[in-house]
N, C-alpha and C positions, 0 to 999 in steps of 0.2 A: 456620665461625664461630670455631673455635679459633685459626686463624692470624690473624684480625683482633684477637682479644683479646691474642694475643702481641705483635702490632704496637703496640697501644695501650700495653701494659705497657712496651715498649721506649722508646716516645716519652716516657712519664712518667718513666722512669728516666734518660734522657738529659737531660731538662729539669731534674730535680732535681740532677743532677751539675753542670750549668752554673750553677745558682744557688749551689752550695756552693763553687765556685772563686772566691774573693774577689779575691785579688791575684796569682793565678798568671800572668795575661797582661799585667800592667801594664808599660808601656814609656813612659818619659818622653823628652822631647827632649834632644838633646846639649847644647843651650845651657842653662846653669844658671838663668838668669832667665826663661826662656820657660815659659809655661803650656800651650803647644801639646803635644798628646800624639799620638804616632805608633803605628801597629800596632794589634793587637787588645787592647783592655783588657777587664777583667771585665765592664763594662757593655755593651760592644759584643758580647762573646761571648753574654751573656744575650739581647740583642736578636736576634742571628743565629739563635739556637735558635727563638725565637718566629716569626721570618720564615720559616725553613725549614718549621716545622710549618704555618704559614698557607699557604705555597705548596703543600705537599702536599694540604692541604684544598681549595685552589682547583683544583688539577689533577684531583683525584678528582671534585669537583663538576661541573667542565666536561665531563669524559669520560663521566659517567653521566647527564648531563642528558637525553640522547636515548634512553637505554636503560631508564629507569624501574625501576632496581633499588633495593630498599629498604635492604638491609644496608650496602652501601658508602655510601649517602647518610647513614645514621645515623652511620657512622664518620667521614665527612667533617664532619658537623655537630659531632661530639665534638672532632675535631681543630681545627676553627674556634674553638670555645669555649675550647679549651686555648691557642690562639694569642692570643686576646683577653685571657685571664687573664694570660698571661705578659707581654703588652704593658702591661697596666694595672699589674702589679707593677713592671715596669722603669720605667715613667713615674713611679710613686710613689716609687721609690728615687732617681731622678734629678731630683726636684723642685728647682727653683732652678738647675739647671745649664744652661749655654748649649750650643748646637749646636757641635760641634767640640771639645768638652772631653773626649771619650772616655766619656761617660756612657751612650751608646746610645740617646739620645732619638729620633733619626731612625729607627733600626731598630725601636724600639717602636711608633712611629706606623705604620710599614710593616707590622708584625705585626698591628696592629689592623685595618688596611685589608684585608690579605690574608685574615685570619680571617673578617671580615665578608662578603667576596666569596664565600669558600668555603661559608659557611653559606647565603648567598643562592642560589647555584646548586644546592646540595644540596636546599634547601627547595623550589625549583622542580621538581626531579625528583620528590620525594615528593608534591607537590601535584598534578602532572600525572597521577601514577598513581592517586591517590585521586579526583580530580575529573574 
């Protein structure tokens, strides 16, 4: 159980660092009049953290679906909720931005979907064990 708590603390630490880096990754196009942004921006970095956490939640949820283990399922549900919260925060920060502007809107939507799928598979594992 202690190693799971350590993993959760590491995930929370990484996600808090990603939201504190505001302009560290900002890269603009070479053309001075273009609004197109290349590379990893701060919004894209925040969205990628949520996608990675959601993907970890989904992988754990799919792998334990047939084994009916409770502790990894609870951790996967926690990671799924974390991914959803990070996606909602990133979507609220990038309100009004268009896709392709470097705000991370597409990654935030991916974070929401992956977190929800991870919660669903983990919930199925817990439900099959209890029912």
